MARKEVEX-920352 format. One record per residue: residue in one letter; residue number from 1; x, y, z of N, C-alpha, C, CB in turn. Coordinates in nm, 2 decimals. Glycine has a CB too. Layout:
N
residu;num;nX;nY;nZ;caX;caY;caZ;cX;cY;cZ;cbX;cbY;cbZ
A;NUM;X;Y;Z;X;Y;Z;X;Y;Z;X;Y;Z
...
! end
This chain:
224
residu;num;nX;nY;nZ;caX;caY;caZ;cX;cY;cZ;cbX;cbY;cbZ
M;1;-0.73;-0.73;-0.49;-0.63;-0.74;-0.59;-0.68;-0.75;-0.73;-0.54;-0.87;-0.56
D;2;-0.81;-0.78;-0.74;-0.88;-0.77;-0.87;-0.99;-0.67;-0.86;-0.93;-0.92;-0.91
P;3;-0.97;-0.55;-0.93;-1.08;-0.45;-0.92;-1.21;-0.50;-0.96;-1.04;-0.33;-1.00
N;4;-1.22;-0.60;-1.05;-1.35;-0.64;-1.10;-1.43;-0.73;-0.99;-1.33;-0.72;-1.22
H;5;-1.35;-0.78;-0.90;-1.42;-0.86;-0.80;-1.41;-0.81;-0.66;-1.36;-1.00;-0.80
R;6;-1.33;-0.70;-0.64;-1.31;-0.64;-0.51;-1.26;-0.74;-0.40;-1.45;-0.58;-0.46
D;7;-1.18;-0.83;-0.45;-1.12;-0.93;-0.35;-1.00;-0.87;-0.29;-1.09;-1.06;-0.42
R;8;-0.97;-0.91;-0.17;-0.85;-0.86;-0.10;-0.78;-0.98;-0.03;-0.89;-0.75;0.00
I;9;-0.65;-0.96;-0.02;-0.57;-1.06;0.05;-0.50;-1.00;0.17;-0.47;-1.13;-0.05
A;10;-0.52;-1.07;0.29;-0.45;-1.03;0.41;-0.32;-1.12;0.42;-0.54;-1.05;0.53
F;11;-0.21;-1.05;0.44;-0.08;-1.12;0.45;-0.05;-1.15;0.59;0.03;-1.04;0.38
L;12;-0.03;-1.28;0.62;-0.01;-1.32;0.76;0.12;-1.39;0.78;-0.13;-1.42;0.80
R;13;0.20;-1.35;0.88;0.33;-1.42;0.91;0.31;-1.51;1.03;0.44;-1.32;0.94
L;14;0.34;-1.64;1.01;0.33;-1.74;1.11;0.45;-1.72;1.21;0.34;-1.88;1.06
T;15;0.41;-1.71;1.34;0.51;-1.69;1.44;0.55;-1.82;1.52;0.47;-1.59;1.54
S;16;0.46;-1.92;1.52;0.49;-2.04;1.59;0.39;-2.15;1.53;0.47;-2.03;1.74
G;17;0.43;-2.28;1.56;0.34;-2.39;1.52;0.34;-2.42;1.37;0.21;-2.36;1.57
R;18;0.24;-2.50;1.33;0.23;-2.54;1.19;0.09;-2.50;1.14;0.26;-2.69;1.17
F;19;0.08;-2.45;1.03;-0.05;-2.42;0.96;-0.07;-2.52;0.85;-0.05;-2.27;0.91
T;20;-0.20;-2.57;0.85;-0.24;-2.66;0.74;-0.37;-2.60;0.68;-0.26;-2.80;0.79
R;21;-0.37;-2.62;0.55;-0.49;-2.57;0.47;-0.62;-2.63;0.53;-0.48;-2.61;0.32
G;22;-0.72;-2.54;0.55;-0.85;-2.59;0.60;-0.86;-2.57;0.75;-0.87;-2.73;0.57
M;23;-0.76;-2.52;0.81;-0.76;-2.50;0.96;-0.87;-2.39;0.99;-0.63;-2.46;1.01
K;24;-0.93;-2.41;1.11;-1.02;-2.31;1.16;-0.94;-2.22;1.26;-1.15;-2.37;1.23
L;25;-0.94;-2.09;1.23;-0.87;-2.00;1.32;-0.97;-1.89;1.37;-0.75;-1.93;1.24
K;26;-0.93;-1.84;1.48;-1.01;-1.73;1.54;-0.93;-1.60;1.55;-1.06;-1.77;1.68
A;27;-1.00;-1.49;1.52;-0.94;-1.36;1.53;-0.96;-1.31;1.67;-1.01;-1.26;1.43
Q;28;-0.84;-1.26;1.73;-0.85;-1.23;1.87;-0.94;-1.11;1.89;-0.71;-1.20;1.92
N;29;-0.94;-1.01;1.80;-1.01;-0.88;1.83;-1.16;-0.90;1.82;-0.96;-0.77;1.74
T;30;-1.21;-0.99;1.74;-1.35;-1.01;1.72;-1.40;-1.14;1.77;-1.39;-1.00;1.57
G;31;-1.32;-1.24;1.79;-1.36;-1.37;1.83;-1.43;-1.45;1.72;-1.46;-1.36;1.94
K;32;-1.43;-1.40;1.60;-1.49;-1.47;1.49;-1.40;-1.58;1.44;-1.52;-1.37;1.37
S;33;-1.46;-1.69;1.40;-1.39;-1.81;1.36;-1.40;-1.82;1.20;-1.45;-1.94;1.42
M;34;-1.29;-1.86;1.14;-1.29;-1.87;0.99;-1.21;-1.99;0.95;-1.23;-1.74;0.93
S;35;-1.26;-2.05;0.85;-1.19;-2.17;0.79;-1.11;-2.12;0.67;-1.29;-2.28;0.74
V;36;-0.98;-2.14;0.68;-0.88;-2.09;0.58;-0.87;-2.20;0.48;-0.74;-2.05;0.65
N;37;-0.95;-2.20;0.38;-0.95;-2.30;0.28;-0.87;-2.27;0.15;-1.09;-2.33;0.24
A;38;-0.84;-2.15;0.13;-0.76;-2.11;0.01;-0.65;-2.02;0.03;-0.86;-2.04;-0.09
P;39;-0.56;-2.06;0.13;-0.44;-1.98;0.15;-0.34;-1.98;0.04;-0.37;-2.02;0.28
V;40;-0.27;-1.88;0.01;-0.18;-1.87;-0.10;-0.04;-1.83;-0.06;-0.23;-1.78;-0.21
M;41;0.06;-1.88;-0.13;0.19;-1.83;-0.12;0.24;-1.77;-0.25;0.29;-1.95;-0.08
F;42;0.31;-1.66;-0.24;0.36;-1.59;-0.35;0.51;-1.61;-0.38;0.33;-1.44;-0.34
F;43;0.54;-1.64;-0.51;0.67;-1.65;-0.55;0.69;-1.56;-0.67;0.71;-1.81;-0.58
A;44;0.75;-1.45;-0.65;0.77;-1.35;-0.76;0.62;-1.31;-0.81;0.86;-1.40;-0.88
S;45;0.60;-1.33;-0.94;0.47;-1.30;-0.99;0.37;-1.42;-0.99;0.48;-1.25;-1.13
D;46;0.41;-1.53;-0.94;0.33;-1.65;-0.93;0.27;-1.67;-0.79;0.41;-1.78;-0.97
R;47;0.16;-1.74;-0.78;0.11;-1.78;-0.65;0.05;-1.92;-0.66;0.00;-1.68;-0.60
E;48;0.05;-1.99;-0.55;0.00;-2.12;-0.55;-0.07;-2.15;-0.41;0.11;-2.22;-0.57
L;49;-0.16;-2.24;-0.41;-0.22;-2.28;-0.28;-0.12;-2.33;-0.18;-0.33;-2.38;-0.30
A;50;-0.13;-2.29;-0.06;-0.04;-2.33;0.05;-0.11;-2.44;0.12;0.00;-2.21;0.14
E;51;-0.05;-2.57;0.11;-0.11;-2.68;0.18;-0.06;-2.68;0.33;-0.06;-2.81;0.12
D;52;0.06;-2.63;0.36;0.10;-2.61;0.49;0.20;-2.50;0.50;0.16;-2.74;0.55
A;53;0.23;-2.45;0.62;0.33;-2.34;0.64;0.38;-2.35;0.78;0.27;-2.20;0.61
Y;54;0.50;-2.30;0.80;0.56;-2.31;0.93;0.61;-2.17;0.98;0.68;-2.40;0.93
A;55;0.65;-2.16;1.11;0.69;-2.03;1.16;0.79;-1.96;1.07;0.76;-2.05;1.30
G;56;0.77;-1.84;1.04;0.85;-1.76;0.95;0.79;-1.74;0.82;0.99;-1.82;0.95
D;57;0.70;-1.84;0.78;0.64;-1.83;0.64;0.53;-1.72;0.64;0.58;-1.96;0.60
V;58;0.51;-1.66;0.52;0.41;-1.56;0.50;0.31;-1.62;0.41;0.47;-1.43;0.45
I;59;0.18;-1.62;0.45;0.07;-1.67;0.36;-0.03;-1.56;0.34;0.01;-1.80;0.42
G;60;-0.10;-1.57;0.23;-0.21;-1.48;0.20;-0.34;-1.54;0.22;-0.19;-1.43;0.05
I;61;-0.43;-1.47;0.28;-0.57;-1.52;0.31;-0.67;-1.43;0.24;-0.60;-1.53;0.46
P;62;-0.74;-1.48;0.13;-0.84;-1.40;0.07;-0.95;-1.37;0.17;-0.89;-1.47;-0.06
N;63;-1.00;-1.25;0.17;-1.11;-1.21;0.26;-1.17;-1.08;0.21;-1.06;-1.20;0.41
H;64;-1.29;-1.05;0.26;-1.36;-0.93;0.22;-1.39;-0.85;0.35;-1.50;-0.97;0.15
G;65;-1.28;-0.80;0.40;-1.30;-0.71;0.52;-1.31;-0.78;0.65;-1.42;-0.62;0.50
V;66;-1.30;-0.91;0.65;-1.30;-0.98;0.78;-1.18;-0.95;0.86;-1.32;-1.13;0.76
L;67;-1.06;-0.95;0.80;-0.94;-0.93;0.86;-0.89;-0.79;0.84;-0.83;-1.03;0.81
R;68;-0.83;-0.73;0.95;-0.78;-0.59;0.95;-0.63;-0.59;0.98;-0.86;-0.51;1.05
V;69;-0.57;-0.49;0.95;-0.43;-0.47;0.98;-0.41;-0.48;1.13;-0.37;-0.33;0.93
G;70;-0.32;-0.56;1.18;-0.30;-0.58;1.32;-0.37;-0.69;1.39;-0.34;-0.45;1.39
D;71;-0.46;-0.76;1.31;-0.53;-0.88;1.37;-0.44;-0.99;1.40;-0.64;-0.92;1.28
S;72;-0.47;-1.07;1.51;-0.40;-1.19;1.54;-0.49;-1.31;1.52;-0.35;-1.18;1.69
L;73;-0.44;-1.41;1.46;-0.51;-1.54;1.44;-0.45;-1.65;1.51;-0.53;-1.57;1.29
S;74;-0.53;-1.73;1.57;-0.48;-1.86;1.64;-0.60;-1.95;1.65;-0.42;-1.82;1.78
E;75;-0.57;-2.08;1.69;-0.67;-2.18;1.70;-0.76;-2.14;1.82;-0.61;-2.31;1.72
S;76;-0.70;-2.09;1.93;-0.78;-2.05;2.05;-0.85;-1.92;2.04;-0.69;-2.06;2.17
G;77;-0.79;-1.83;1.96;-0.84;-1.69;1.95;-0.80;-1.60;2.07;-0.99;-1.69;1.95
L;78;-0.71;-1.66;2.15;-0.67;-1.58;2.27;-0.53;-1.52;2.26;-0.67;-1.67;2.39
L;79;-0.45;-1.56;2.16;-0.32;-1.51;2.14;-0.33;-1.36;2.09;-0.24;-1.59;2.04
R;80;-0.26;-1.27;2.15;-0.27;-1.13;2.11;-0.13;-1.07;2.11;-0.36;-1.06;2.21
F;81;-0.10;-0.99;2.01;0.02;-0.92;1.99;-0.01;-0.77;2.02;0.09;-0.94;1.85
A;82;0.09;-0.69;2.05;0.07;-0.55;2.07;0.01;-0.49;1.94;0.20;-0.47;2.11
G;83;-0.10;-0.41;1.95;-0.16;-0.36;1.84;-0.09;-0.25;1.77;-0.30;-0.31;1.87
L;84;-0.12;-0.22;1.65;-0.06;-0.11;1.58;-0.13;0.02;1.61;-0.06;-0.13;1.42
P;85;-0.06;0.13;1.63;-0.12;0.25;1.67;-0.19;0.33;1.56;-0.02;0.34;1.74
N;86;-0.30;0.39;1.59;-0.36;0.49;1.50;-0.33;0.63;1.56;-0.52;0.47;1.49
F;87;-0.28;0.71;1.48;-0.24;0.85;1.52;-0.34;0.95;1.48;-0.10;0.89;1.47
A;88;-0.37;1.05;1.57;-0.46;1.15;1.53;-0.42;1.22;1.40;-0.47;1.25;1.65
P;89;-0.51;1.23;1.31;-0.47;1.29;1.18;-0.44;1.44;1.19;-0.59;1.28;1.08
E;90;-0.35;1.49;1.10;-0.31;1.63;1.10;-0.40;1.71;1.01;-0.17;1.64;1.06
I;91;-0.47;1.65;0.92;-0.56;1.72;0.83;-0.70;1.65;0.82;-0.50;1.73;0.68
L;92;-0.80;1.72;0.83;-0.94;1.66;0.82;-1.01;1.73;0.70;-1.02;1.69;0.96
R;93;-1.07;1.64;0.62;-1.15;1.69;0.51;-1.28;1.62;0.50;-1.07;1.67;0.38
R;94;-1.38;1.70;0.45;-1.51;1.64;0.42;-1.51;1.59;0.28;-1.63;1.74;0.44
V;95;-1.56;1.47;0.26;-1.55;1.41;0.12;-1.70;1.38;0.08;-1.47;1.28;0.12
R;96;-1.72;1.41;-0.05;-1.85;1.37;-0.11;-1.82;1.33;-0.26;-1.95;1.49;-0.10
V;97;-1.92;1.26;-0.31;-1.90;1.21;-0.45;-1.99;1.30;-0.54;-1.95;1.06;-0.46
K;98;-1.94;1.33;-0.66;-2.00;1.42;-0.75;-2.14;1.37;-0.79;-1.92;1.45;-0.87
D;99;-2.15;1.24;-0.80;-2.28;1.18;-0.84;-2.35;1.13;-0.72;-2.26;1.06;-0.94
P;100;-2.46;1.21;-0.68;-2.53;1.17;-0.55;-2.58;1.03;-0.55;-2.65;1.27;-0.53
L;101;-2.61;0.97;-0.67;-2.66;0.83;-0.67;-2.56;0.73;-0.63;-2.71;0.80;-0.81
K;102;-2.43;0.77;-0.62;-2.33;0.68;-0.58;-2.28;0.70;-0.43;-2.20;0.70;-0.67
A;103;-2.37;0.76;-0.35;-2.34;0.79;-0.21;-2.31;0.66;-0.13;-2.45;0.87;-0.15
K;104;-2.40;0.56;-0.16;-2.38;0.43;-0.08;-2.25;0.36;-0.13;-2.50;0.34;-0.11
H;105;-2.22;0.38;-0.25;-2.10;0.32;-0.31;-1.97;0.38;-0.24;-2.09;0.33;-0.46
L;106;-1.98;0.51;-0.22;-1.88;0.59;-0.16;-1.85;0.54;-0.02;-1.91;0.74;-0.16
K;107;-1.96;0.51;0.06;-1.95;0.47;0.19;-1.87;0.34;0.20;-2.09;0.45;0.25
K;108;-1.91;0.24;0.11;-1.84;0.11;0.11;-1.69;0.13;0.07;-1.91;0.01;0.02
A;109;-1.67;0.22;-0.02;-1.53;0.24;-0.07;-1.44;0.30;0.04;-1.53;0.33;-0.19
L;110;-1.50;0.40;0.11;-1.42;0.46;0.22;-1.40;0.37;0.34;-1.50;0.59;0.27
E;111;-1.49;0.28;0.37;-1.48;0.19;0.47;-1.37;0.09;0.43;-1.61;0.11;0.50
G;112;-1.37;0.05;0.31;-1.26;-0.05;0.26;-1.12;0.01;0.27;-1.29;-0.09;0.12
L;113;-1.11;0.14;0.23;-0.98;0.20;0.24;-0.94;0.22;0.39;-0.98;0.34;0.17
A;114;-1.03;0.26;0.47;-1.00;0.27;0.62;-0.96;0.14;0.68;-1.12;0.33;0.69
E;115;-1.02;0.03;0.64;-0.98;-0.10;0.69;-0.84;-0.13;0.65;-1.08;-0.21;0.64
E;116;-0.80;-0.09;0.53;-0.66;-0.11;0.49;-0.56;-0.02;0.55;-0.65;-0.10;0.34
G;117;-0.61;0.09;0.62;-0.52;0.18;0.68;-0.48;0.30;0.59;-0.40;0.11;0.73
V;118;-0.54;0.31;0.47;-0.51;0.41;0.38;-0.54;0.55;0.43;-0.58;0.39;0.24
T;119;-0.66;0.55;0.50;-0.70;0.68;0.56;-0.78;0.65;0.69;-0.80;0.75;0.46
Q;120;-0.81;0.75;0.76;-0.90;0.74;0.88;-1.03;0.80;0.85;-0.83;0.81;1.01
L;121;-1.13;0.73;0.89;-1.27;0.76;0.85;-1.35;0.80;0.98;-1.34;0.65;0.77
F;122;-1.42;0.91;0.98;-1.50;0.95;1.09;-1.64;0.98;1.05;-1.44;1.08;1.16
R;123;-1.74;0.93;1.12;-1.88;0.95;1.09;-1.94;1.04;1.20;-1.96;0.81;1.08
P;124;-1.98;1.16;1.16;-2.05;1.25;1.26;-2.17;1.18;1.32;-2.08;1.38;1.20
M;125;-2.19;1.19;1.45;-2.31;1.13;1.51;-2.44;1.20;1.48;-2.29;1.12;1.66
L;126;-2.43;1.33;1.46;-2.55;1.41;1.43;-2.53;1.51;1.32;-2.59;1.49;1.56
G;127;-2.64;1.54;1.25;-2.65;1.66;1.16;-2.59;1.65;1.03;-2.59;1.76;1.23
S;128;-2.52;1.54;0.99;-2.45;1.54;0.86;-2.44;1.39;0.81;-2.32;1.61;0.87
S;129;-2.47;1.38;0.68;-2.45;1.25;0.62;-2.31;1.24;0.56;-2.56;1.22;0.52
D;130;-2.24;1.35;0.56;-2.10;1.35;0.50;-2.01;1.27;0.58;-2.06;1.49;0.48
F;131;-1.90;1.22;0.52;-1.80;1.15;0.58;-1.68;1.25;0.60;-1.75;1.02;0.51
I;132;-1.61;1.23;0.71;-1.49;1.31;0.73;-1.37;1.22;0.73;-1.50;1.40;0.86
V;133;-1.27;1.25;0.65;-1.15;1.16;0.64;-1.03;1.24;0.69;-1.13;1.11;0.50
G;134;-0.94;1.16;0.76;-0.83;1.22;0.82;-0.70;1.17;0.76;-0.83;1.21;0.97
A;135;-0.60;1.25;0.74;-0.47;1.21;0.69;-0.36;1.28;0.76;-0.47;1.22;0.54
V;136;-0.24;1.24;0.74;-0.12;1.30;0.80;-0.06;1.40;0.70;-0.02;1.20;0.85
G;137;-0.10;1.40;0.58;-0.04;1.49;0.48;-0.13;1.49;0.35;0.10;1.45;0.44
Q;138;-0.11;1.59;0.27;-0.19;1.61;0.15;-0.17;1.50;0.05;-0.15;1.74;0.08
L;139;-0.06;1.44;0.05;-0.03;1.33;-0.05;-0.13;1.21;-0.02;0.11;1.27;-0.03
Q;140;-0.17;1.19;0.10;-0.27;1.08;0.13;-0.40;1.11;0.06;-0.29;1.07;0.28
F;141;-0.44;1.23;0.06;-0.57;1.26;-0.01;-0.56;1.24;-0.16;-0.61;1.41;0.02
E;142;-0.44;1.27;-0.22;-0.42;1.24;-0.36;-0.42;1.09;-0.39;-0.29;1.30;-0.41
V;143;-0.36;1.01;-0.30;-0.36;0.87;-0.32;-0.51;0.82;-0.31;-0.27;0.80;-0.21
M;144;-0.58;0.87;-0.21;-0.72;0.83;-0.19;-0.80;0.86;-0.31;-0.77;0.90;-0.06
A;145;-0.79;0.98;-0.36;-0.87;1.02;-0.48;-0.84;0.93;-0.60;-0.85;1.16;-0.51
D;146;-0.71;0.90;-0.62;-0.67;0.81;-0.73;-0.73;0.67;-0.71;-0.52;0.80;-0.73
R;147;-0.72;0.62;-0.59;-0.78;0.48;-0.57;-0.93;0.48;-0.58;-0.73;0.43;-0.44
L;148;-1.00;0.58;-0.53;-1.14;0.59;-0.54;-1.18;0.60;-0.69;-1.20;0.71;-0.47
G;149;-1.10;0.67;-0.77;-1.14;0.68;-0.91;-1.10;0.56;-0.99;-1.07;0.80;-0.97
G;150;-0.98;0.50;-0.97;-0.93;0.39;-1.05;-1.00;0.26;-1.01;-0.79;0.38;-1.03
E;151;-1.02;0.24;-0.88;-1.07;0.11;-0.83;-1.22;0.10;-0.81;-1.00;0.07;-0.70
Y;152;-1.28;0.22;-0.78;-1.42;0.22;-0.75;-1.50;0.31;-0.85;-1.44;0.27;-0.61
A;153;-1.44;0.37;-0.94;-1.50;0.46;-1.04;-1.58;0.57;-0.98;-1.60;0.37;-1.13
L;154;-1.53;0.63;-0.87;-1.59;0.73;-0.80;-1.51;0.86;-0.82;-1.61;0.70;-0.65
D;155;-1.58;0.97;-0.86;-1.52;1.10;-0.88;-1.56;1.18;-0.75;-1.57;1.17;-1.01
V;156;-1.46;1.21;-0.67;-1.49;1.27;-0.54;-1.43;1.41;-0.53;-1.44;1.18;-0.42
I;157;-1.49;1.48;-0.43;-1.44;1.61;-0.40;-1.41;1.62;-0.25;-1.55;1.72;-0.44
F;158;-1.29;1.67;-0.22;-1.25;1.69;-0.08;-1.27;1.84;-0.05;-1.10;1.65;-0.05
E;159;-1.35;1.87;0.06;-1.39;2.00;0.09;-1.33;2.03;0.23;-1.54;2.02;0.09
P;160;-1.31;2.16;0.26;-1.27;2.20;0.40;-1.37;2.15;0.50;-1.25;2.35;0.41
S;161;-1.31;2.10;0.61;-1.39;2.05;0.72;-1.40;2.16;0.83;-1.34;1.92;0.78
P;162;-1.51;2.17;0.90;-1.52;2.26;1.01;-1.43;2.23;1.13;-1.66;2.28;1.06
Y;163;-1.37;2.11;1.12;-1.29;2.06;1.23;-1.14;2.05;1.19;-1.33;1.92;1.28
A;164;-1.05;2.08;1.30;-0.91;2.08;1.27;-0.84;1.97;1.35;-0.85;2.21;1.30
E;165;-0.90;1.92;1.45;-0.83;1.82;1.54;-0.93;1.71;1.57;-0.78;1.89;1.67
A;166;-0.87;1.59;1.59;-0.95;1.47;1.63;-0.89;1.40;1.75;-0.97;1.37;1.52
R;167;-0.97;1.36;1.85;-0.91;1.29;1.97;-1.01;1.18;2.00;-0.90;1.39;2.09
W;168;-0.95;1.06;2.03;-1.03;0.95;2.08;-1.06;0.98;2.23;-0.96;0.81;2.06
I;169;-1.18;0.95;2.27;-1.21;0.98;2.41;-1.23;0.85;2.48;-1.33;1.07;2.43
S;170;-1.19;0.84;2.61;-1.21;0.72;2.69;-1.22;0.76;2.84;-1.09;0.62;2.67
G;171;-1.26;0.66;2.92;-1.28;0.68;3.06;-1.39;0.60;3.11;-1.31;0.83;3.09
A;172;-1.44;0.62;3.23;-1.55;0.55;3.28;-1.67;0.57;3.19;-1.58;0.59;3.43
R;173;-1.75;0.47;3.18;-1.86;0.47;3.08;-1.96;0.59;3.11;-1.94;0.34;3.09
A;174;-1.99;0.61;3.24;-2.08;0.72;3.27;-2.02;0.86;3.24;-2.11;0.72;3.42
D;175;-1.89;0.87;3.26;-1.82;1.00;3.22;-1.82;1.02;3.07;-1.68;1.00;3.28
V;176;-1.79;0.92;3.00;-1.79;0.93;2.85;-1.93;0.96;2.80;-1.73;0.80;2.79
E;177;-2.03;0.89;2.85;-2.17;0.92;2.80;-2.21;1.06;2.83;-2.26;0.82;2.86
D;178;-2.17;1.11;2.95;-2.21;1.25;2.99;-2.14;1.35;2.90;-2.17;1.27;3.14
F;179;-2.02;1.32;2.86;-1.94;1.41;2.77;-2.01;1.41;2.64;-1.80;1.37;2.76
Q;180;-2.04;1.29;2.59;-2.10;1.28;2.45;-2.24;1.35;2.45;-2.12;1.14;2.41
D;181;-2.32;1.34;2.55;-2.45;1.41;2.56;-2.43;1.56;2.55;-2.52;1.37;2.68
K;182;-2.33;1.61;2.61;-2.31;1.76;2.61;-2.23;1.81;2.49;-2.23;1.80;2.73
H;183;-2.18;1.72;2.40;-2.11;1.76;2.28;-2.15;1.68;2.16;-1.95;1.75;2.31
K;184;-2.28;1.66;2.15;-2.32;1.57;2.04;-2.29;1.62;1.90;-2.47;1.56;2.05
T;185;-2.29;1.75;1.88;-2.26;1.80;1.75;-2.11;1.79;1.71;-2.30;1.95;1.74
A;186;-2.03;1.76;1.80;-1.88;1.75;1.77;-1.84;1.61;1.79;-1.80;1.84;1.87
M;187;-1.93;1.52;1.81;-1.89;1.38;1.83;-1.90;1.30;1.70;-1.98;1.31;1.93
A;188;-1.81;1.20;1.68;-1.81;1.11;1.57;-1.77;0.97;1.61;-1.72;1.16;1.45
T;189;-1.77;0.88;1.52;-1.72;0.74;1.55;-1.62;0.71;1.44;-1.83;0.64;1.56
D;190;-1.52;0.63;1.47;-1.42;0.59;1.37;-1.47;0.45;1.31;-1.28;0.57;1.44
I;191;-1.38;0.39;1.23;-1.42;0.27;1.16;-1.45;0.15;1.26;-1.30;0.23;1.07
D;192;-1.40;0.16;1.38;-1.43;0.06;1.48;-1.54;0.10;1.58;-1.30;0.03;1.56
D;193;-1.61;0.21;1.54;-1.72;0.26;1.63;-1.67;0.32;1.76;-1.82;0.15;1.65
Q;194;-1.55;0.36;1.77;-1.50;0.42;1.89;-1.53;0.57;1.89;-1.35;0.40;1.90
P;195;-1.57;0.63;2.00;-1.60;0.77;2.01;-1.49;0.86;1.98;-1.67;0.80;2.14
V;196;-1.51;0.96;1.90;-1.41;1.06;1.87;-1.46;1.20;1.88;-1.35;1.04;1.72
F;197;-1.39;1.29;1.95;-1.42;1.43;1.96;-1.35;1.51;1.85;-1.39;1.48;2.10
L;198;-1.43;1.58;1.78;-1.37;1.66;1.67;-1.37;1.81;1.71;-1.46;1.65;1.54
G;199;-1.25;1.86;1.72;-1.24;2.00;1.77;-1.21;2.10;1.66;-1.13;2.01;1.88
K;200;-1.25;2.22;1.68;-1.22;2.32;1.57;-1.08;2.38;1.58;-1.32;2.44;1.59
S;201;-1.01;2.35;1.70;-0.87;2.39;1.71;-0.81;2.32;1.83;-0.86;2.55;1.74
S;202;-0.68;2.32;1.84;-0.61;2.26;1.95;-0.65;2.33;2.08;-0.46;2.25;1.93
W;203;-0.67;2.46;2.08;-0.71;2.54;2.19;-0.85;2.49;2.25;-0.72;2.69;2.16
E;204;-0.94;2.46;2.16;-1.07;2.41;2.20;-1.06;2.28;2.27;-1.17;2.40;2.08
I;205;-0.98;2.19;2.22;-0.96;2.06;2.28;-0.90;2.07;2.42;-0.87;1.97;2.19
G;206;-0.80;2.16;2.43;-0.74;2.18;2.56;-0.84;2.24;2.66;-0.62;2.28;2.55
Y;207;-0.93;2.33;2.61;-1.03;2.39;2.70;-1.13;2.29;2.75;-1.10;2.51;2.63
V;208;-1.18;2.21;2.65;-1.28;2.11;2.69;-1.22;2.00;2.78;-1.33;2.04;2.56
A;209;-1.09;1.97;2.76;-1.03;1.87;2.84;-1.02;1.92;2.99;-0.89;1.83;2.79
E;210;-0.99;2.04;3.01;-0.99;2.10;3.14;-1.12;2.09;3.21;-0.94;2.25;3.14
R;211;-1.23;2.11;3.14;-1.36;2.10;3.19;-1.41;1.96;3.23;-1.46;2.17;3.10
F;212;-1.35;1.86;3.16;-1.39;1.72;3.18;-1.26;1.64;3.22;-1.46;1.66;3.05
P;213;-1.21;1.66;3.34;-1.08;1.60;3.38;-1.09;1.44;3.39;-1.04;1.65;3.51
K;214;-1.22;1.39;3.40;-1.23;1.24;3.41;-1.23;1.17;3.27;-1.36;1.21;3.49
V;215;-1.23;1.25;3.17;-1.23;1.20;3.03;-1.09;1.22;2.97;-1.34;1.27;2.94
R;216;-1.04;1.11;2.91;-0.91;1.12;2.85;-0.93;1.15;2.70;-0.83;0.98;2.87
F;217;-0.84;1.24;2.65;-0.84;1.28;2.51;-0.71;1.23;2.45;-0.86;1.43;2.49
E;218;-0.73;1.12;2.37;-0.61;1.05;2.32;-0.57;1.09;2.18;-0.63;0.90;2.33
R;219;-0.44;1.11;2.16;-0.38;1.13;2.03;-0.36;1.00;1.95;-0.25;1.21;2.04
T;220;-0.35;0.89;2.02;-0.33;0.76;1.96;-0.43;0.66;2.01;-0.18;0.71;1.98
R;221;-0.46;0.56;1.93;-0.54;0.45;1.98;-0.49;0.32;1.92;-0.69;0.47;1.94
E;222;-0.47;0.22;2.00;-0.42;0.09;1.95;-0.53;0.02;1.88;-0.37;0.01;2.07
R;223;-0.49;-0.04;1.77;-0.58;-0.12;1.69;-0.52;-0.26;1.68;-0.61;-0.06;1.55
G;224;-0.61;-0.35;1.66;-0.57;-0.49;1.64;-0.57;-0.56;1.78;-0.42;-0.49;1.59
! end
């Protein structure tokens, strides 16, 4: 919320029980424990520390990438809600920064935007240090470029990608590993390190899927 400090706030709606400031909560998807010492409540343009909150209230938790969209928090860390779906992007672009010295800065910026759900980020497993970003429409790339420039001072270029389709792959571990070994140049990982197959066309994905019937090629993946 403050570009000078890169701080972010995760908005959390309480569904049951009582929350008190300083509580230790666990995130269901990672099992990580966190002490919520500075929760905030917003009233129009004002905000104040939330000493307690009840079911139905919305509080803000400052964090630096610890919490993601779709995360569930509870004292036990076992409470889980249905995750939000990630959909296979319709457009894939390769992104690079004009100033090569800011390459590491670009990596952190893209990861931050992917954690917020602004874009989908894919890291090729072999042969390229470039990042591939996915979106459902051209407007998303314009929003991404605007935020990278305004919030991170990065001047980026979106270039055509050799890939047109992305699919999350799943199945028995041995089958997935065998598939990845045979298609290393087309494999990538997403922001959660899940394996993704990048195809040059929908026909190619269909052809490959027929050859590997034990591997599932998913258009959606639940997150959270």
